[in-house]
Residue frames as a rotation matrix with the C-alpha (Angstrom) as fourth column:
UNK 1
0.715 0.587 0.379 -20.93
-0.558 0.154 0.815 1.39
0.420 -0.794 0.438 7.44
UNK 2
-0.415 -0.825 -0.384 -18.84
-0.253 0.510 -0.822 -0.24
0.874 -0.244 -0.421 10.13
UNK 3
0.698 0.584 -0.415 -19.37
0.183 0.414 0.892 -2.11
0.693 -0.698 0.182 13.37
UNK 4
0.069 -0.670 -0.739 -17.79
0.963 0.239 -0.126 -1.44
0.261 -0.703 0.661 16.74
UNK 5
0.656 0.180 -0.733 -16.66
0.576 -0.746 0.333 1.60
-0.487 -0.641 -0.593 18.65
UNK 6
-0.113 -0.831 -0.545 -13.79
0.012 -0.550 0.835 2.63
-0.994 0.088 0.072 16.41
UNK 7
0.845 0.372 -0.384 -14.07
-0.319 -0.226 -0.920 4.00
-0.429 0.900 -0.072 12.89
UNK 8
0.459 -0.708 0.536 -11.65
0.737 0.640 0.214 2.24
-0.495 0.297 0.817 10.48
UNK 9
-0.455 -0.747 -0.485 -8.95
0.203 -0.617 0.760 4.06
-0.867 0.247 0.433 8.54
UNK 10
0.397 0.548 -0.736 -9.96
-0.581 -0.471 -0.664 5.91
-0.711 0.691 0.131 5.36
UNK 11
-0.358 -0.638 -0.682 -7.57
-0.934 0.257 0.249 3.50
0.016 0.726 -0.687 3.59
UNK 12
-0.415 0.218 0.883 -9.53
-0.336 0.865 -0.372 0.40
-0.846 -0.451 -0.285 4.66
UNK 13
0.695 0.718 0.036 -11.58
-0.246 0.285 -0.926 0.13
-0.676 0.635 0.375 1.41
UNK 14
0.413 -0.644 -0.644 -8.34
-0.876 -0.087 -0.474 0.20
0.249 0.760 -0.600 -0.60
UNK 15
-0.594 -0.709 0.381 -6.77
-0.795 0.589 -0.144 -2.54
-0.122 -0.388 -0.913 1.50
UNK 16
-0.001 0.681 0.733 -9.90
-0.283 0.703 -0.653 -4.70
-0.959 -0.208 0.192 1.31
UNK 17
0.851 0.278 -0.445 -9.80
-0.476 0.053 -0.878 -4.49
-0.221 0.959 0.178 -2.50
UNK 18
0.003 -0.940 -0.342 -6.13
-0.938 0.117 -0.328 -5.47
0.348 0.322 -0.881 -2.48
UNK 19
-0.531 -0.131 0.837 -6.78
-0.578 0.779 -0.244 -8.49
-0.620 -0.613 -0.489 -0.24
UNK 20
0.517 0.794 0.320 -9.47
-0.214 0.482 -0.849 -9.63
-0.829 0.370 0.419 -2.72
UNK 21
0.836 -0.152 -0.527 -7.22
-0.546 -0.127 -0.828 -9.15
0.059 0.980 -0.189 -5.76
UNK 22
-0.145 -0.960 -0.238 -4.06
-0.745 0.264 -0.612 -10.74
0.651 0.089 -0.754 -4.31
UNK 23
0.723 0.655 -0.218 -5.13
-0.376 0.638 0.672 -14.13
0.579 -0.404 0.708 -2.88
UNK 24
0.309 -0.674 -0.671 -1.68
0.646 0.667 -0.372 -15.08
0.698 -0.318 0.641 -1.54
UNK 25
-0.522 -0.471 0.712 -1.34
-0.130 -0.780 -0.612 -11.89
0.843 -0.412 0.346 0.51
UNK 26
0.148 0.520 -0.841 -2.03
0.777 0.465 0.424 -12.42
0.612 -0.716 -0.336 4.22
UNK 27
0.140 -0.218 -0.966 -0.40
0.823 -0.517 0.236 -9.31
-0.551 -0.827 0.107 5.72
UNK 28
0.255 -0.019 0.967 -0.40
0.702 -0.684 -0.199 -5.67
0.665 0.729 -0.161 4.78
UNK 29
-0.105 -0.293 -0.950 1.31
0.798 -0.595 0.096 -2.59
-0.594 -0.748 0.296 6.19
UNK 30
0.412 0.175 0.894 0.43
0.676 -0.716 -0.172 0.92
0.610 0.676 -0.413 5.13
UNK 31
0.058 -0.469 -0.882 2.68
0.844 -0.449 0.294 3.75
-0.534 -0.761 0.369 6.31
UNK 32
0.953 0.300 0.031 3.09
0.281 -0.844 -0.456 7.42
-0.110 0.444 -0.889 5.50
UNK 33
0.139 -0.960 -0.244 6.79
-0.554 -0.280 0.784 7.03
-0.821 0.026 -0.571 4.67
UNK 34
0.562 -0.018 -0.827 8.51
-0.784 0.306 -0.540 5.46
0.263 0.952 0.158 1.66
UNK 35
0.736 -0.298 0.608 10.26
-0.052 0.871 0.489 2.10
-0.675 -0.392 0.625 1.33
UNK 36
-0.200 -0.896 -0.396 13.72
-0.736 -0.130 0.664 1.52
-0.647 0.424 -0.634 -0.14
UNK 37
-0.944 -0.292 0.154 13.50
-0.108 0.715 0.691 -0.36
-0.312 0.636 -0.706 -3.43
UNK 38
-0.161 0.963 0.216 9.76
0.496 0.268 -0.826 0.11
-0.853 -0.026 -0.521 -3.73
UNK 39
-0.666 0.060 0.744 8.31
0.712 -0.248 0.657 0.96
0.223 0.967 0.123 -7.11
UNK 40
-0.770 0.392 -0.504 6.36
-0.047 -0.822 -0.567 4.25
-0.636 -0.413 0.652 -7.27
UNK 41
0.164 0.859 0.485 2.84
0.853 0.124 -0.507 4.65
-0.495 0.497 -0.713 -8.64
UNK 42
-0.380 -0.403 0.832 2.74
0.879 -0.436 0.190 7.27
0.287 0.804 0.520 -11.44
UNK 43
-0.154 0.418 0.895 0.36
0.075 -0.899 0.432 9.85
0.985 0.134 0.107 -10.02
UNK 44
-0.984 -0.096 0.152 -0.36
-0.128 -0.218 -0.968 11.43
0.127 -0.971 0.202 -6.65
UNK 45
-0.137 0.961 -0.242 -3.62
0.228 0.268 0.936 10.12
0.964 0.073 -0.256 -5.21
UNK 46
-0.166 0.094 0.982 -5.09
-0.797 -0.599 -0.077 11.60
0.581 -0.795 0.174 -2.01
UNK 47
-0.968 -0.187 0.170 -5.17
-0.252 0.670 -0.698 9.46
0.017 -0.718 -0.696 1.12
UNK 48
-0.476 0.813 0.335 -8.29
-0.031 0.365 -0.931 7.28
-0.879 -0.454 -0.148 1.06
UNK 49
0.045 0.488 -0.872 -9.07
-0.919 -0.322 -0.228 7.75
-0.392 0.811 0.434 -2.66
UNK 50
0.506 0.260 0.823 -10.22
-0.098 0.965 -0.245 4.44
-0.857 0.043 0.513 -4.15
UNK 51
0.916 -0.208 -0.342 -8.39
-0.370 -0.116 -0.922 5.35
0.153 0.971 -0.183 -7.38
UNK 52
0.060 -0.943 0.328 -5.25
-0.970 0.023 0.242 4.26
-0.235 -0.333 -0.913 -5.59
UNK 53
0.286 0.115 0.951 -6.28
-0.144 0.987 -0.076 0.63
-0.947 -0.115 0.299 -6.21
UNK 54
0.951 0.102 0.293 -6.05
0.262 0.241 -0.934 0.96
-0.166 0.965 0.203 -9.99
UNK 55
0.596 -0.802 0.026 -2.70
-0.725 -0.552 -0.411 2.75
0.344 0.226 -0.911 -9.68
UNK 56
0.001 -0.568 0.823 -1.39
-0.763 0.531 0.368 -0.12
-0.646 -0.628 -0.434 -7.53
UNK 57
0.606 0.288 0.742 -2.60
0.179 0.859 -0.480 -2.64
-0.775 0.424 0.468 -10.15
UNK 58
0.941 -0.278 -0.194 -0.56
-0.291 -0.370 -0.882 -0.75
0.173 0.886 -0.429 -12.76
UNK 59
0.093 -0.989 0.117 2.71
-0.917 -0.131 -0.376 -1.48
0.387 -0.072 -0.919 -10.94
UNK 60
-0.612 -0.215 0.761 1.80
-0.576 0.781 -0.243 -4.82
-0.542 -0.587 -0.602 -9.31
UNK 61
-0.131 0.580 -0.804 0.47
-0.965 0.110 0.236 -6.80
0.225 0.807 0.545 -12.24
UNK 62
-0.554 -0.139 -0.821 1.12
-0.120 0.989 -0.087 -10.28
0.824 0.050 -0.565 -10.82
UNK 63
0.203 0.748 0.632 -1.87
-0.816 -0.228 0.532 -10.95
0.542 -0.623 0.564 -8.59
UNK 64
0.850 0.047 -0.525 -0.29
0.149 0.934 0.325 -14.25
0.506 -0.354 0.787 -7.49
UNK 65
-0.092 -0.929 0.359 2.66
-0.227 -0.331 -0.916 -12.45
0.970 -0.166 -0.180 -5.91
UNK 66
0.433 0.164 -0.887 3.66
0.745 0.489 0.454 -13.32
0.508 -0.857 0.089 -2.36
UNK 67
0.029 -0.452 -0.892 5.52
0.769 -0.560 0.309 -10.06
-0.639 -0.694 0.331 -1.66
UNK 68
0.148 0.071 0.986 5.11
0.805 -0.587 -0.079 -6.55
0.574 0.806 -0.144 -3.01
UNK 69
-0.162 -0.260 -0.952 6.46
0.749 -0.660 0.052 -3.16
-0.642 -0.705 0.302 -1.92
UNK 70
0.005 0.293 0.956 4.88
0.872 -0.470 0.140 -0.07
0.490 0.833 -0.258 -3.47
UNK 71
-0.753 -0.222 -0.620 5.49
0.489 -0.819 -0.301 3.60
-0.440 -0.529 0.725 -2.81
UNK 72
0.246 0.922 0.298 2.34
0.969 -0.222 -0.113 5.69
-0.038 0.316 -0.948 -3.13
UNK 73
-0.543 -0.589 0.598 3.50
0.679 -0.727 -0.100 8.98
0.494 0.352 0.795 -4.59
UNK 74
-0.545 0.249 0.800 2.68
-0.331 -0.941 0.067 11.84
0.770 -0.229 0.596 -2.22
UNK 75
0.518 0.843 0.144 1.08
-0.557 0.205 0.805 9.47
0.649 -0.497 0.576 0.29
UNK 76
0.223 -0.439 0.870 3.36
-0.856 0.339 0.390 6.76
-0.467 -0.832 -0.300 1.69
UNK 77
-0.666 -0.478 -0.572 3.72
-0.692 0.684 0.233 3.04
0.280 0.551 -0.786 1.01
UNK 78
0.599 0.731 0.328 1.96
-0.789 0.608 0.086 -0.28
-0.137 -0.310 0.941 1.05
UNK 79
-0.637 -0.761 -0.118 3.71
-0.764 0.644 -0.031 -3.55
0.100 0.071 -0.992 1.78
UNK 80
0.568 0.823 0.005 1.94
-0.823 0.567 0.024 -6.81
0.017 -0.017 1.000 1.03
UNK 81
-0.558 -0.819 -0.130 3.28
-0.797 0.573 -0.189 -10.23
0.229 -0.002 -0.973 2.05
UNK 82
0.259 0.553 -0.792 2.27
-0.245 0.831 0.500 -13.84
0.934 0.064 0.350 2.32
UNK 83
0.297 -0.273 -0.915 4.46
0.835 0.540 0.110 -14.31
0.464 -0.796 0.389 5.41
UNK 84
0.993 0.118 -0.012 4.93
0.105 -0.833 0.543 -11.73
0.054 -0.540 -0.840 8.13
UNK 85
0.394 -0.917 -0.065 8.66
0.481 0.145 0.865 -12.59
-0.783 -0.372 0.498 8.29
UNK 86
0.041 -0.345 0.938 9.09
0.989 -0.117 -0.086 -11.20
0.139 0.931 0.337 4.76
UNK 87
0.784 0.354 0.510 8.30
0.327 -0.934 0.146 -7.74
0.528 0.052 -0.848 6.10
UNK 88
0.743 -0.531 -0.407 11.35
0.409 -0.120 0.905 -7.75
-0.529 -0.839 0.128 8.38
UNK 89
-0.196 -0.894 0.403 13.66
0.903 -0.004 0.429 -6.93
-0.382 0.448 0.808 5.46
UNK 90
0.438 0.459 0.773 11.77
0.747 -0.664 -0.030 -3.75
0.499 0.590 -0.634 4.53
UNK 91
-0.501 -0.625 -0.599 13.62
0.818 -0.569 -0.090 -0.48
-0.284 -0.535 0.795 5.15
UNK 92
0.595 0.797 0.105 11.64
0.802 -0.581 -0.138 2.75
-0.049 0.166 -0.985 5.44
UNK 93
-0.668 -0.742 -0.063 12.77
0.743 -0.669 0.004 6.30
-0.045 -0.045 0.998 4.69
UNK 94
-0.237 0.540 -0.808 11.29
0.369 -0.719 -0.589 9.71
-0.899 -0.438 -0.029 5.27
UNK 95
0.359 0.428 0.829 9.26
0.933 -0.181 -0.310 11.38
0.018 0.885 -0.465 2.55
UNK 96
-0.751 -0.637 0.174 10.69
0.640 -0.767 -0.048 14.71
0.164 0.076 0.984 1.41
UNK 97
0.389 0.865 -0.316 8.81
0.888 -0.443 -0.122 17.81
-0.245 -0.233 -0.941 2.53
UNK 98
0.209 0.973 -0.098 7.48
-0.628 0.057 -0.776 19.55
-0.750 0.224 0.623 0.66
UNK 99
-0.216 -0.211 0.953 7.02
0.434 0.854 0.287 16.79
-0.875 0.475 -0.093 -1.89
UNK 100
-0.425 0.031 -0.905 7.26
-0.723 -0.613 0.319 17.66
-0.545 0.790 0.283 -5.55
UNK 101
0.467 0.691 0.552 4.89
-0.145 0.676 -0.723 15.89
-0.872 0.258 0.416 -7.94
């Protein structure tokens, strides 16, 4: 269920779980490209699948982190930061097509 005129992204439940689990994170960007230097989750998870949360926990074990960059294999990336200025140093790159698992 949602309120308002616009349906939220299918990734919203994932991001809400991440905000709960990482108390120092105030900002989040999700994109359908990869990030230089980002660690990759191990398996491909479809866009919007809640299983992505547990895969993110596998590579981002420190829930007190203030900055995390994760590439979501076959999907894109998620960037989490305490300060929005930290996101300025992130460099994106195109995902290969077709992607090989």
